[in-house]
C-alpha angles and dihedrals in degrees: 000000000000094000131044126208132198132169117206121175097332091318117114118206115205108189120189101219110192101107092160089067096033085256091294110172123253121172099269089052090047092051093047094050091050092052090053093046085054089053091053089055098048105035112088092202091066115085101165138010132212122204117203142149134234132234096038098301135089104207132319091205128243116009098243089200090056089045089056091050087060096255118157116219096176108087123206111269097353101059134206112013091353090283115073095073100020119125096231111191098194124057113275119206125194116217103194127193121167119343126012101175139166105330089008088061091045091052089056091049088060092056126095095226131020124204112184134182113246088246096048117122131209136194145152093225099168097109087063089065099042093258134105135238096249096145092083104300099101094045105032103038093063087053093050102036134037105280096241090054092047091052090049092054094042099045100041100037089221122170110227135184127261088246092068095051091044090053088058093047101254096118123057097202136012108201137175117287111281098020099086094103094044093053092043090053089051089054091044092053091052088052092043090054093062129083109291097212093050091045092051095046092044089053091047092051091045090054104037100041094068087084101039119112110246090241091060105034100095096045090049088047093052093049088059102037101039093080091057089064091056096045130113086240095059089052090047093051091049092048093047091053092050095046091044096236136115116272124253102217120208098180095234 
């Protein structure tokens, strides 16, 4: 299998497992990841997902040998590797060691949080191969970095250290080499301990509100968030606080 899957206390761990190719994505790998993302969306026992890679690297992007064989790694509706255009209802955290290049970097851009090792390296290297970063790099990077920095990365294809991206706010934590997954799982468990309905709606508003007109944003937010205040989880959260116990969430 080119992808490994584990579930630990509500946290799904999706591991790209093609270390011989620095976890580059071929079509079978893309299909496998897409299937697991669908499982994350549909399984009520999953609260958070972590996406990582084996063998000391996150993902080197599209497998160019597979590309030359005519394989297509962009899947309908869900994008490159089943991630970059997918509507993911649960928080998704990237745990990055080594290379996150081209499509691998674009997969990280689609995640809600990024935890990276101090020696991790990032780059939208498509232009070096006569290609373009159309799996999210061209449209997401200018929204997540200053425009001039995004332009430089896209147009030069340079590979840069995690520290540079952390300086500009693209990475949540820079951690010692080998500890990205451990720290990512720590963040995931904090999220998983919270009310699942509240987390899901908060993620939805964070994502969708980027395109809302300022004159409508509070009304649109209210429409999505008002049901949370009427939920069983809201009552449980308040009761647990009053009774000084851990809440037991129902997700409704």
